[in-house]
C-alpha positions as CSV (number, residue, x, y, z in Angstrom):
1,X,36.4,-4.0,11.8
2,X,36.5,-3.7,8.0
3,X,34.5,-1.2,6.1
4,X,32.4,0.8,8.7
5,X,29.2,2.5,7.6
6,X,27.6,5.2,9.5
7,X,24.0,5.8,8.6
8,X,23.2,9.6,8.3
9,X,19.8,11.0,8.5
10,X,18.9,13.0,5.2
11,X,15.9,15.4,4.7
12,X,12.7,13.4,3.7
13,X,14.5,10.2,3.8
14,X,12.7,7.2,4.8
15,X,15.0,4.4,5.8
16,X,14.3,0.7,5.0
17,X,16.0,-2.3,6.8
18,X,15.5,-5.8,5.6
19,X,15.5,-8.7,8.2
20,X,16.6,-11.6,6.0
21,X,17.6,-15.3,6.3
22,X,19.7,-16.1,3.3
23,X,22.2,-14.4,0.9
24,X,19.7,-14.5,-1.8
25,X,17.1,-12.5,-0.2
26,X,19.8,-9.8,1.1
27,X,21.0,-9.5,-2.7
28,X,17.4,-8.9,-3.6
29,X,16.7,-6.3,-0.9
30,X,20.0,-4.5,-1.9
31,X,18.9,-4.5,-5.6
32,X,15.5,-3.0,-4.5
33,X,17.1,-0.1,-2.4
34,X,17.2,-1.3,1.2
35,X,19.5,0.8,3.3
36,X,20.8,-2.0,5.4
37,X,20.2,-5.7,6.2
38,X,19.6,-7.7,9.6
39,X,20.7,-11.2,9.9
40,X,17.9,-12.8,12.1
41,X,17.4,-16.3,13.6
42,X,13.8,-15.7,12.6
43,X,14.7,-14.8,9.2
44,X,16.8,-18.2,8.8
45,X,13.8,-20.1,10.2
46,X,11.5,-18.5,7.4
47,X,13.9,-19.4,4.8
48,X,13.7,-22.9,6.1
49,X,10.0,-22.9,6.0
50,X,9.6,-22.6,9.7
51,X,7.4,-19.8,11.4
52,X,9.3,-16.9,12.9
53,X,8.2,-17.6,16.4
54,X,10.2,-20.8,16.2
55,X,13.3,-18.5,17.0
56,X,12.2,-18.3,20.6
57,X,12.4,-22.1,21.1
58,X,15.5,-24.1,22.3
59,X,15.9,-26.0,19.2
60,X,19.2,-24.9,18.0
61,X,22.1,-22.6,19.1
62,X,20.7,-19.4,18.0
63,X,23.7,-17.2,18.3
64,X,25.9,-19.7,16.3
65,X,23.3,-20.4,13.5
66,X,22.8,-16.5,13.3
67,X,26.5,-15.3,13.1
68,X,27.4,-18.2,10.8
69,X,24.8,-17.4,8.1
70,X,25.6,-13.7,8.6
71,X,29.3,-14.0,8.3
72,X,29.1,-16.5,5.2
73,X,26.1,-15.4,3.4
74,X,25.6,-11.7,3.9
75,X,28.9,-9.9,4.6
76,X,30.7,-11.1,1.6
77,X,27.8,-10.7,-0.9
78,X,26.2,-7.2,-0.2
79,X,27.5,-3.7,0.0
80,X,25.2,-2.6,2.7
81,X,25.7,-2.4,6.6
82,X,24.9,-5.9,8.2
83,X,23.5,-5.9,11.5
84,X,22.8,-9.1,13.5
85,X,20.0,-9.8,15.9
86,X,20.9,-12.1,18.8
87,X,18.8,-13.7,21.6
88,X,20.4,-12.4,24.8
89,X,18.3,-14.4,27.3
90,X,20.6,-17.5,26.5
91,X,22.1,-18.1,30.0
92,X,25.1,-19.8,28.4
93,X,26.1,-16.5,26.6
94,X,29.2,-14.9,27.8
95,X,29.0,-11.0,26.8
96,X,32.7,-10.2,26.6
97,X,33.5,-13.2,24.3
98,X,30.5,-12.5,22.2
99,X,31.5,-8.9,21.7
100,X,35.2,-10.0,20.7
101,X,33.6,-12.5,18.3
102,X,31.3,-9.8,16.6
103,X,34.4,-7.8,16.1
104,X,36.2,-10.3,14.0
105,X,33.1,-11.1,11.7
106,X,33.2,-7.5,10.1
107,X,29.7,-7.0,11.1
108,X,28.4,-3.2,11.3
109,X,26.0,-3.6,14.2
110,X,23.9,-5.5,16.5
111,X,20.3,-5.6,18.0
112,X,18.3,-7.4,20.7
113,X,16.1,-9.4,18.4
114,X,14.2,-11.8,19.3
115,X,13.8,-9.6,22.4
116,X,12.7,-11.0,25.8
117,X,9.4,-9.2,25.6
118,X,8.4,-11.6,22.8
119,X,7.7,-14.3,25.6
120,X,4.9,-12.0,26.9
121,X,4.2,-12.6,30.8
122,X,7.1,-15.3,30.9
123,X,9.6,-12.5,30.3
124,X,9.3,-11.8,34.0
125,X,10.6,-15.1,34.9
126,X,13.7,-14.4,32.7
127,X,14.1,-10.9,34.1
128,X,14.1,-12.2,37.7
129,X,17.0,-14.4,36.8
130,X,19.1,-11.7,35.2
131,X,18.2,-12.7,31.7
132,X,15.7,-10.2,30.9
133,X,15.6,-6.6,29.1
134,X,17.9,-5.1,31.5
135,X,20.7,-7.7,30.2
136,X,19.7,-6.6,26.7
137,X,20.3,-2.7,27.3
138,X,23.5,-3.6,29.1
139,X,24.8,-5.8,26.0
140,X,23.9,-3.0,23.4
141,X,25.6,-0.3,25.5
142,X,28.7,-2.5,25.7
143,X,28.6,-2.9,21.9
144,X,28.3,0.7,21.2
145,X,31.4,1.3,23.4
146,X,33.1,-1.4,21.3
147,X,32.3,0.9,18.2
148,X,29.5,-1.2,16.8
149,X,26.1,0.2,15.7
150,X,23.2,-0.7,17.6
151,X,19.3,-0.7,17.1
152,X,17.1,-1.1,20.4
153,X,13.9,-3.1,20.0
154,X,11.3,-1.6,22.2
155,X,7.4,-2.0,22.9
156,X,6.5,0.7,25.1
157,X,7.4,3.9,26.7
158,X,9.4,2.5,29.6
159,X,11.7,0.3,27.4
160,X,12.3,3.2,25.0
161,X,13.3,5.4,27.8
162,X,15.6,3.0,29.3
163,X,17.2,2.4,25.9
164,X,17.7,6.1,25.2
165,X,19.0,6.6,28.8
166,X,21.8,3.8,28.3
167,X,22.9,5.9,25.1
168,X,21.1,3.8,22.4
169,X,20.4,6.3,19.5
170,X,18.4,4.1,17.3
171,X,15.2,2.4,18.5
172,X,12.6,0.0,16.5
173,X,9.2,0.0,18.0
174,X,7.9,-3.6,17.6
175,X,4.2,-4.5,18.2
176,X,4.7,-8.2,17.9
177,X,5.3,-10.7,15.1
178,X,3.8,-10.2,11.6
179,X,0.5,-12.1,11.0
180,X,1.1,-15.4,9.2
181,X,-1.8,-14.6,6.5
182,X,-0.9,-11.6,4.4
183,X,-4.8,-11.5,3.6
184,X,-5.7,-10.5,7.1
185,X,-6.2,-6.6,6.5
186,X,-6.0,-3.9,9.2
187,X,-8.8,-1.7,9.9
188,X,-8.8,2.0,10.3
189,X,-9.5,1.8,13.9
190,X,-6.7,-0.5,14.7
191,X,-4.3,1.7,12.6
192,X,-5.1,4.8,14.4
193,X,-4.7,2.9,17.8
194,X,-1.2,1.6,16.8
195,X,-0.3,5.2,15.6
196,X,-1.2,6.9,18.8
197,X,0.8,4.0,20.8
198,X,3.8,4.6,18.6
199,X,3.5,8.5,18.8
200,X,3.3,8.2,22.5
201,X,6.5,6.1,22.6
202,X,8.2,8.4,19.9
203,X,7.3,11.8,21.8
204,X,8.5,10.5,25.3
205,X,12.0,9.7,23.9
206,X,12.4,12.4,21.3
207,X,11.8,15.4,23.2
208,X,14.8,15.0,25.6
209,X,16.8,13.1,23.0
210,X,16.3,14.9,19.6
211,X,18.9,13.0,17.7
212,X,17.1,9.6,18.0
213,X,16.2,7.5,15.0
214,X,13.1,5.6,15.3
215,X,11.8,2.8,13.1
216,X,8.9,0.5,13.0
217,X,9.0,-3.3,12.7
218,X,6.7,-6.3,13.0
219,X,3.1,-6.3,14.0
220,X,0.0,-6.2,11.6
221,X,1.6,-3.4,9.6
222,X,3.3,-4.9,6.5
223,X,3.7,-1.9,4.1
224,X,1.9,0.2,1.6
225,X,-0.4,3.0,2.2
226,X,-1.1,1.9,5.8
227,X,2.5,2.0,6.8
228,X,2.9,5.3,5.1
229,X,-0.1,6.6,7.1
230,X,1.0,5.1,10.6
231,X,4.6,6.5,10.1
232,X,3.4,10.1,9.2
233,X,1.2,10.1,12.3
234,X,3.7,8.9,14.7
235,X,6.9,10.7,13.3
236,X,8.8,7.4,12.5
237,X,11.6,7.5,10.1
238,X,12.0,4.0,8.9
239,X,10.8,0.5,8.6
240,X,12.4,-2.8,9.2
241,X,10.6,-5.7,7.4
242,X,10.9,-9.4,7.6
243,X,7.9,-11.6,6.7
244,X,6.6,-8.5,4.8
245,X,9.6,-8.1,2.6
246,X,10.6,-11.9,2.1
247,X,8.1,-14.6,3.1
248,X,4.8,-13.1,1.8
249,X,6.1,-11.8,-1.7
250,X,8.2,-15.0,-2.1
251,X,5.1,-17.3,-1.3
252,X,2.9,-15.3,-3.8
253,X,5.5,-15.4,-6.5
254,X,6.2,-19.0,-6.0
255,X,2.6,-20.0,-6.2
256,X,2.1,-18.2,-9.3
257,X,5.1,-19.3,-10.9
258,X,4.6,-23.0,-10.0
259,X,0.8,-22.9,-10.8
260,X,1.7,-21.5,-14.2
261,X,4.0,-24.4,-14.9
262,X,1.5,-27.0,-13.7
263,X,-0.9,-25.7,-16.2
264,X,1.3,-26.9,-19.0
265,X,0.2,-30.4,-18.5
266,X,-3.5,-29.5,-19.5
267,X,-2.9,-26.8,-22.2
268,X,-3.5,-27.5,-25.8
269,X,-0.9,-25.3,-27.1
270,X,1.5,-25.3,-24.2
271,X,4.4,-23.2,-25.7
272,X,2.3,-20.3,-26.9
273,X,0.2,-20.1,-23.8
274,X,3.2,-20.1,-21.4
275,X,5.0,-17.4,-23.6
276,X,1.8,-15.2,-23.3
277,X,1.7,-15.7,-19.6
278,X,5.3,-14.9,-19.0
279,X,4.7,-11.8,-21.3
280,X,1.9,-10.7,-19.1
281,X,3.4,-11.1,-15.8
282,X,2.2,-8.4,-13.6
283,X,-0.7,-7.7,-15.6
284,X,-4.5,-8.7,-16.0
285,X,-6.2,-7.7,-18.8
286,X,-3.7,-5.3,-19.8
287,X,-4.0,-3.6,-16.4
288,X,-1.0,-3.6,-14.0
289,X,-1.8,-5.2,-10.9
290,X,1.4,-6.3,-9.0
291,X,-0.4,-4.6,-5.8
292,X,-2.9,-6.7,-3.6
293,X,-5.4,-3.9,-3.7
294,X,-5.6,-3.8,-7.4
295,X,-5.6,-7.7,-7.4
296,X,-8.5,-8.0,-5.0
297,X,-10.3,-5.4,-7.0
298,X,-10.2,-7.2,-10.3
299,X,-11.2,-10.6,-8.3
300,X,-14.4,-8.6,-7.2
301,X,-15.0,-7.5,-10.7
302,X,-14.7,-11.0,-12.0
303,X,-16.9,-12.3,-9.5
304,X,-19.6,-9.7,-10.8
305,X,-19.0,-10.6,-14.3
306,X,-19.4,-14.4,-13.7
307,X,-22.5,-13.7,-11.7
308,X,-24.2,-11.7,-14.5
309,X,-25.0,-8.9,-12.3
310,X,-24.7,-5.1,-12.6
311,X,-21.3,-3.5,-12.3
312,X,-20.8,-0.3,-10.1
313,X,-17.3,1.2,-10.0
314,X,-16.3,4.1,-7.8
315,X,-12.9,5.7,-7.2
316,X,-11.2,9.0,-7.3
317,X,-10.3,11.0,-10.3
318,X,-7.8,9.3,-12.8
319,X,-7.6,6.0,-10.9
320,X,-8.3,4.0,-14.2
321,X,-12.1,3.4,-13.5
322,X,-12.9,3.7,-17.1
323,X,-10.2,1.2,-18.2
324,X,-11.5,-1.2,-15.7
325,X,-15.0,-0.7,-17.0
326,X,-13.9,-1.2,-20.5
327,X,-12.2,-4.5,-19.4
328,X,-15.3,-5.8,-17.7
329,X,-17.4,-5.0,-20.8
330,X,-15.2,-6.8,-23.0
331,X,-15.2,-9.8,-20.8
332,X,-18.9,-9.8,-20.6
333,X,-19.5,-9.4,-24.3
334,X,-17.2,-12.4,-24.7
335,X,-19.6,-14.4,-22.7
336,X,-22.9,-13.1,-24.2
337,X,-21.9,-12.1,-27.8
338,X,-24.1,-9.0,-27.0
339,X,-23.6,-5.4,-28.1
340,X,-21.7,-2.4,-26.3
341,X,-23.5,0.6,-25.6
342,X,-22.1,3.8,-23.7
343,X,-23.7,6.9,-22.6
344,X,-21.9,10.0,-21.1
345,X,-24.6,11.9,-19.4
346,X,-22.1,14.6,-18.5
347,X,-22.3,15.9,-22.2
348,X,-24.7,18.9,-22.5
349,X,-26.2,17.6,-25.6
350,X,-27.4,14.3,-24.0
351,X,-30.3,13.8,-21.3
352,X,-32.4,11.2,-19.6
353,X,-34.3,10.9,-22.9
354,X,-31.3,9.2,-24.5
355,X,-31.4,6.5,-21.6
356,X,-35.1,5.9,-20.9
357,X,-36.5,7.0,-24.3
358,X,-39.4,9.6,-24.8
359,X,-43.0,8.9,-25.8
360,X,-44.8,10.7,-28.5
361,X,-46.8,13.8,-27.5
362,X,-48.3,16.6,-29.7
363,X,-45.5,18.3,-31.4
364,X,-42.8,15.9,-30.1
365,X,-41.4,13.0,-32.0
366,X,-41.0,9.4,-30.4
367,X,-37.5,9.0,-29.1
368,X,-36.1,5.6,-28.6
369,X,-33.7,5.1,-25.6
370,X,-30.8,2.7,-25.3
371,X,-32.7,0.9,-22.6
372,X,-35.2,0.0,-25.4
373,X,-32.7,-0.9,-28.0
374,X,-30.5,-3.0,-25.7
375,X,-31.3,-6.7,-25.1
376,X,-30.5,-9.0,-22.3
377,X,-27.1,-9.8,-23.9
378,X,-26.0,-6.3,-24.1
379,X,-24.0,-4.1,-21.7
380,X,-24.6,-0.5,-21.0
381,X,-22.0,1.9,-19.6
382,X,-23.2,4.8,-17.9
383,X,-21.2,7.8,-16.8
384,X,-21.9,11.2,-15.5
385,X,-25.4,10.3,-13.8
386,X,-24.7,12.9,-11.2
387,X,-25.5,15.5,-13.9
388,X,-29.1,14.3,-14.1
389,X,-32.1,15.5,-11.9
390,X,-32.6,13.6,-8.7
391,X,-35.8,12.0,-9.8
392,X,-33.9,10.4,-13.0
393,X,-31.1,9.3,-10.8
394,X,-33.6,7.4,-8.7
395,X,-35.3,6.0,-11.8
396,X,-31.7,4.7,-12.9
397,X,-31.5,3.1,-9.4
398,X,-34.9,1.3,-9.9
399,X,-33.5,-0.3,-13.3
400,X,-30.5,-1.5,-11.4
401,X,-32.6,-3.0,-8.5
402,X,-35.5,-4.5,-10.6
403,X,-35.1,-3.7,-14.3
404,X,-38.3,-1.7,-14.3
405,X,-38.6,1.7,-16.0
406,X,-41.0,4.0,-18.0
407,X,-40.3,6.0,-21.0
408,X,-40.2,9.7,-20.3
409,X,-43.7,11.0,-20.6
410,X,-45.2,7.5,-20.2
411,X,-46.8,5.6,-17.4
412,X,-46.4,2.3,-19.2
413,X,-44.1,0.0,-17.3
414,X,-41.3,-1.7,-19.3
415,X,-38.5,-4.1,-18.5
416,X,-34.8,-4.4,-19.5
417,X,-32.7,-7.3,-19.0
418,X,-29.5,-5.4,-20.1
419,X,-26.7,-5.3,-17.8
420,X,-25.3,-1.8,-16.5
421,X,-21.9,-0.8,-15.9
422,X,-22.1,2.3,-13.7
423,X,-19.0,4.6,-13.1
424,X,-19.1,6.8,-10.2
425,X,-16.6,9.2,-8.6
426,X,-15.9,9.2,-4.8
427,X,-16.3,12.8,-4.7
428,X,-19.9,12.5,-6.0
429,X,-20.9,10.1,-3.2
430,X,-19.2,11.9,-0.5
431,X,-20.3,15.4,-1.4
432,X,-23.9,14.0,-1.9
433,X,-24.2,14.8,-5.5
434,X,-26.1,11.4,-6.0
435,X,-29.8,10.9,-5.2
436,X,-30.4,9.0,-1.9
437,X,-31.5,5.6,-3.7
438,X,-28.5,5.5,-6.1
439,X,-26.2,6.5,-3.1
440,X,-27.5,3.6,-1.0
441,X,-26.8,1.3,-4.0
442,X,-23.4,2.6,-4.6
443,X,-22.5,2.1,-0.8
444,X,-23.8,-1.5,-0.6
445,X,-22.5,-2.7,-4.2
446,X,-20.0,-0.5,-5.5
447,X,-16.3,-1.9,-6.2
448,X,-13.6,0.7,-5.5
449,X,-10.8,1.1,-8.0
450,X,-7.8,1.8,-5.7
451,X,-6.0,5.1,-5.6
452,X,-2.3,5.0,-6.6
453,X,-1.1,5.7,-3.0
454,X,-2.8,2.3,-2.1
455,X,-1.1,0.3,-5.0
456,X,2.5,1.7,-4.8
457,X,3.8,-1.7,-5.8
458,X,2.6,-1.1,-9.3
459,X,4.5,2.2,-9.5
460,X,7.8,0.9,-11.0
461,X,5.9,-1.1,-13.9
462,X,3.5,1.8,-14.5
463,X,6.6,4.2,-15.0
464,X,8.2,1.7,-17.2
465,X,5.1,1.5,-19.4
466,X,4.5,5.1,-19.5
467,X,8.2,5.8,-20.6
468,X,7.9,3.2,-23.4
469,X,4.9,5.1,-24.6
470,X,6.4,8.6,-24.5
471,X,9.8,7.7,-26.1
472,X,11.5,5.3,-28.5
473,X,14.5,5.3,-26.4
474,X,13.6,3.5,-23.1
475,X,15.2,4.9,-20.0
476,X,15.9,2.9,-16.8
477,X,15.3,5.1,-13.8
478,X,17.7,4.6,-10.9
479,X,16.3,2.9,-7.6
480,X,16.6,6.1,-5.8
481,X,14.2,7.9,-8.2
482,X,11.7,5.2,-8.1
483,X,11.7,5.2,-4.2
484,X,10.9,9.0,-4.4
485,X,8.0,8.3,-6.7
486,X,6.8,5.5,-4.3
487,X,6.9,7.7,-1.3
488,X,5.0,10.5,-3.1
489,X,1.2,10.7,-2.1
490,X,-0.2,11.0,-5.8
491,X,-3.4,13.1,-5.1
492,X,-3.7,13.3,-8.8
493,X,-3.3,9.5,-9.3
494,X,-2.4,8.3,-12.8
495,X,-2.6,11.7,-14.3
496,X,-0.2,13.1,-11.9
497,X,2.2,10.2,-12.3
498,X,2.2,10.6,-16.1
499,X,3.1,14.2,-15.5
500,X,5.8,13.3,-13.4
501,X,7.1,10.8,-15.9
502,X,6.8,13.1,-18.6
503,X,9.1,15.6,-16.8
504,X,11.6,12.9,-16.2
505,X,11.7,11.8,-19.7
506,X,12.1,15.5,-20.9
507,X,14.7,16.2,-18.3
508,X,18.0,16.8,-19.8
509,X,20.0,15.9,-16.8
510,X,20.5,12.3,-16.9
511,X,21.9,12.2,-13.3
512,X,18.3,12.5,-12.0
513,X,18.9,15.0,-9.3
514,X,16.6,13.8,-6.4
515,X,16.0,17.1,-4.8
516,X,14.9,18.6,-8.1
517,X,12.3,15.9,-8.4
518,X,11.0,16.3,-4.8
519,X,10.7,19.9,-5.5
520,X,9.0,19.3,-8.7
521,X,6.4,16.7,-7.3
522,X,5.7,19.3,-4.6
523,X,5.1,22.0,-7.0
524,X,3.0,19.5,-9.2
525,X,0.9,18.7,-6.4
526,X,-0.2,22.2,-6.0
527,X,-1.3,22.3,-9.5
528,X,-3.0,19.3,-9.0
529,X,-5.5,21.1,-6.7
530,X,-7.4,22.0,-9.6
531,X,-8.5,18.5,-10.0
532,X,-11.5,16.9,-8.5
533,X,-10.1,15.8,-5.1
534,X,-13.0,15.2,-2.4
535,X,-13.1,17.4,0.6
536,X,-12.6,14.3,2.9
537,X,-9.4,13.5,1.2
538,X,-8.4,17.2,1.8
539,X,-9.2,17.0,5.6
540,X,-7.5,13.8,5.8
541,X,-4.4,15.1,3.9
542,X,-4.3,18.2,6.1
543,X,-4.5,16.3,9.5
544,X,-1.4,14.1,8.4
545,X,0.6,17.0,7.4
546,X,-0.1,18.8,10.7
547,X,0.5,15.7,12.9
548,X,-3.2,15.5,13.8
549,X,-3.2,19.0,15.4
550,X,-6.7,20.2,15.2
551,X,-5.7,23.9,15.6
552,X,-2.9,23.7,12.8
553,X,-5.1,21.7,10.5
554,X,-7.7,24.5,10.9
555,X,-5.3,27.1,10.1
556,X,-3.9,25.1,7.2
557,X,-7.2,24.8,5.6
558,X,-8.3,28.3,6.3
559,X,-11.4,27.2,8.3
560,X,-12.5,27.5,12.0
561,X,-11.9,24.7,14.4
562,X,-15.7,24.1,14.7
563,X,-15.8,23.7,10.9
564,X,-13.0,21.3,11.1
565,X,-14.6,19.2,13.9
566,X,-17.9,19.2,11.8
567,X,-16.2,18.0,8.8
568,X,-14.4,15.1,10.7
569,X,-17.8,14.1,11.9
570,X,-19.4,14.5,8.6
571,X,-16.9,12.3,6.8
572,X,-16.5,9.9,9.7
573,X,-12.7,10.4,9.8
574,X,-11.2,8.3,12.6
575,X,-8.0,10.1,14.0
């Protein structure tokens, strides 16, 4: 049956399958580094502007439609394995004739999508008439006997075990269809519930069948850090994405592109403005923000700027908090025409006197603080407040809440209308290095600059920018290297990424050995340990590395189980 692909498991390899509905989407998936593509009726529906659930309705001949576009649009145009998903609950379907037809189309494999369980309780009716899950299992077993690769979609332990017992060695856990709105985020509690459900399925089939390959597909998980967390917890080796890979990114791209062209009507200098927008694609205020997490954070910052309120930024070390703060200050000054002031209280030569001022006393000269110098149109950036005494931190909290303050050594109440940009570190908040009032304000009003592991969509552009800064001879990194960088956890955030890019730039071996890069990143992660990483992050990372085992995690951290339980409770870690 033409060129036959056999997917082989490699160490540390995470497989990505793209469920597509057009040759254009398959082409893009191949260019991005997908391992295989699936031709699905649901994908074809999406490409026609129809929601995926329409693939369950009897509005067209699903088998003919899916096989037709798979054979004409995918097989001739991509060099990847092509699987086809077929609705096997069609009563007109003749299994033997279908298998013979598949063999002539040069397809590499088949799967049971949409599966009968997508009908919910109505699946019992189909099962009673011989058109249910048993038929899907028998069909996949027959397809495998004919030499086709197979992927069995499952949703619980029973279905997974039935598939494995029939000899199906690749499974895909499916928690339903993707949410239509990409803005619907999943909370940690739901994520943990899904991870436990997936792990239960994985453990039930992998113990007796060690050579099984298990993917995740569909449901509320659409990618990014949450997908990584779930897969690590459950021991899943890959992801099959449909809407998450084609509809959502395409809709966002088209909305942005069409909107930019519609704006031409109302722009005075149309050509210059459009060129400027195209040059800045993927950036806002010179900040890379292809990731939704970064985009949402900048939306929140803009809202604070427009409101004229104080801005409080928090985040891990090296996430770019200071660059975001600088952007916010520049934007605010453009509106107010005021002055910029900055005070880094971590410097030993500075104290609260530089902020509040100090009154005259015998033998001590009057000292004017920046609160007195700044007027209502000015912006004050504060860094390192955790180095102040608790009383001074609470006084800063009072300035943020009411604008009221007193100079050091004076009881005369003053008022400041200047706006404050306060930069905090997550480790200062979590390890309670802040006074209570300031900690409460941070908890209520602080905007978090996302860590690099939550904005993996930005990594390719960040890498490109860093390379251009380091060398006059730009180098294009191959997709395999970019995938390794995306999969890394980046505890050191942008600093660690910069170190890794520097290593790649200085690497003389232009073939970019993947195993050497993985080894380098592992070694570099150990050196990053000298950076300020919060104790909570260390506990979370240790739990994930040890598959949520409390005993192994305690041994890994060098602490007792009781201490580990206390830290889990203290930092409110949901596992």
